[in-house]
N, C-alpha and C positions, 0 to 999 in steps of 0.2 A: 612567954618571953617577956624578961626584961632588959631594958636595951637604952641607953644612952646615945644621943649624936650632938654632932653641929651643926648650926644652918650654915657654915662655909668653910670650907678647908682651913685649917689655922695657918697663918702667917708666919715667915719666918721674924725671928727678933733682931733688934738691930742694936749696935751699942751705942752708950751716949744719948738715950732719948728722955733722959728724966727732965724736970722741969726745969731744974735751975741750970742746968747744963745748956738746954735750949733757950732759955730766956737769956743768957748771956751771948751766946752764940749769937743770937739777934739782934743785941744791942750792939756788939762789935760791927756786924754787918750792917745794921743800918748806919752807924755812924761813918762807917767808912763810904757808903754810899753818897751820905750827904754833903760827906768833907770834898769826896772827889767829883762832886758836881755842883755844888753849889759856893763850897769855899774860895776854889782855886781859880784867879782870873784867869780871863779867858785872853788868850794871845791877839795882839793889835794888827801883827803881821804873821805872815807867813812863811813858814820854815821849809815847807814844802810846797811849791807853790806848781808847778809844771806837772801834769799828769805823762802817764807812758803811753806807747803805743797801745797796750792791752785795755787801758780804761779809757780811751780815746773810742777804740772801735767798739767793746763794749757800751759806753754811754751812749753812742749812736744810734745802737740796734735798740734797746731799749728806752730810750726815751719819749715818753708818753705826751700826746698833746694835750695833757689837761695834767698837768704835775700836782697841781694843790690836792686836787682829787686822789691822785696815787698817793700821798702823802697822808691824805687820810686817812684810806682807807688801809694803810701799811701799820697806820697808828691802832686803829681797832683789833688788827690781826695780833701787833705784839705785845701791846698793852691790853685787849678786852680778850679777845677768844683765846691766846697762850696761856694766860695764868688761869683763866677756867677751864682749859681743858687739862692742864695738869692738875688743878685742884681737884676737878673732878675724877679724873684716875688715880692719884693717889690717896685721896679724903672722903669723899662723896659716895663714891664707888665702896670703899672698903665698907664703911658705915654702913650703906645700905644692905651689904651681903653680911653685917654680923659680925665684922674686924673694927668694931668702933675705936679699940684701945689706937690703933694704928693712925686712925684719922688728922689727929694735931700733931703727932711728932712729924709726920710724913709732911703736913702742910708746912709746918716750920724747917724741915731739911730743905723742900723745894724753895721756899721764898728767900731761903737765908744765900740758897747758891744764887739766885736770881741779882740780890743786893750785891754780893761781893763782885760780880761781873758788870755792875753798874758802875762799882766805884773803880774798878780796872779802866772802865770803857772812858769815865771820867778825866782819869788820870793821866792817860797814854793821847785822848783827843789834846789836850793842853799842852803835853809837851811835844807832840808831833809837829800841830798846828798847820795842817793841811786843808787846804783853801776846798773848800766847797765846790762842784761844777759851775752851779748855779752861781755863783760870784766870778767862777775864773773865764764863764763865758760871757758876764756882763749882764745876763738876764736876773738875775735875784727878784727882782720887782714879779716876777710868776711864779717865782715858788714858794714854800711857806716859810720861809726865813725873810721875805721882804722887808720887815720892819723890824730885824734884830742883827744888829752889826757884831754881838757877842758870837753869834752863831758862824761868822763869816769862815773863820779859820779853826773848824772842828770838824772835818771831815772826818779824821782816821782814828779809831774805824767806827763801823756804824751800830751806833746802840741798841736801834730796835731789832737790827737783825742779829746781833749777840743776845738780847733779851730774850729774844723768842727761842734760839736754839738753845740757851742754857737753859731755859724751861722744860724743853723739850727733854733733855739731854738730863738734866736733874731729874726729872717725872719718870723718864723711862727707868733711871739705873735703881730708885728707890722701889719701882715696880720690880725690877729685875731681883733686887735684894730681897725684896718682901716675899718673892716667888707667885704672885699674882698672875694667872696664867693668860690673861691679856694685854701684857706687857710687851708682846712683841706688836702688835696692832696699835698702841698707843705710840710708841716708838717709830713705826710708818707715817703716823697720820700727823703728830706733832711735827714730824721732819718734813713735810710736805708743806704744812704750813709756815713754817720759819721758812722754807726757802723761798714761800711766795713773798715773804715779807721782803727778803734780801732784794728781790729782783722789783719789787714795788717803789724800794728805797733808789735804786738806779734809776729808775721810771719819775719819780719824783723830783728829778735833778740835784738833790742832796747831797748824794754819795757818788764815788766811783766802785766799779765792779771790786777791786783789790780792797777797798773799804769793810763793802761785805762778805768777800771770801774771809777775810780779816777775823772780822766780827763773828762769823758762822764759828771758824775754828775756835777762837778765843771762848766764845760763850760754851761749846759743846764740850771744851777741856774743861773749865770749873764747872759745866753741870754735871758730869761724870765724875771728877776729882774729888767735889765737896763731899758727897754722899760717902764715895768709896774711903776718902781719909778719915773722916770725922765719925761717922757711922756706919762702920762694916757689919756687915752679917756674922752674927754670932754662932750660928751653925745649928740652935736650936729652934723648934717651933715654939709658937707661944702659948700653945694652950695642952695641957698634959694628954697623952694618950687617953684615948677613952675604949673601956673594954666593954664587949657584952657578953653575958655569959645564957646558956640556955640548958633546960634540965636534961636529962638523956630522955630519949623514946622510948616507949613500953618497950622490955625486950630485950634493947640494945645498950650495950656499953656506955656508962658515963661517958658522957663528951662536955668537953669546956672550949667555947668558940672564942678566939680570942682575937678581935681586930685592934689592929693599931693605926692610928691616924695619924698621918705623918705631913 
């Protein structure tokens, strides 16, 4: 029998994954992220100064005895584990499974979503000018921003939380669009990590609960919208169907076995 087979199930094709488009998209995303976080001046006074009852309750329930430790852990999860997990799911795993053509476009798409999210976070923080809880309660010396007056009024919304959720959502969306069978498992796992980031940001005394909830919603929305709007599924698989043929058995009618790999 003569046959041909693929090392992995062919993935779905996505629109606009050519190098020129991806580089242009990344350039715009990076420019917006840098502009939103480095070029905009930090507000010198708060515009949103008083917390609501829910924020007070959530803050008191989650505050940590070691705010700086909670902050450090949150950064490890949001800017360490979350991007590594997302890239592992949409780039490293497909390459390992013989779908190497997916790896680089997927990475661009996920990282671009993260950068657009960072741009939104930076701009909204400056526009809203919400006082961080540590500064509100006068205990900023115990927080990670003890020596940074710039961060005093940049509480809303939580950048770390939105980054973690944007990576989880973008990675999950790309994985579902491509048809990877492990997409649901990544979605659940990355969502749990992102939720942990949000809790830790409140524990670190640098965000109110509504900062975290809003960051989660914005990050999720950006992470889903970017791949769906800019790189939707085209409907076809990346590999051509594979045909296998076998000769007829002795004394039997001729048979042709056709196997379509979808």
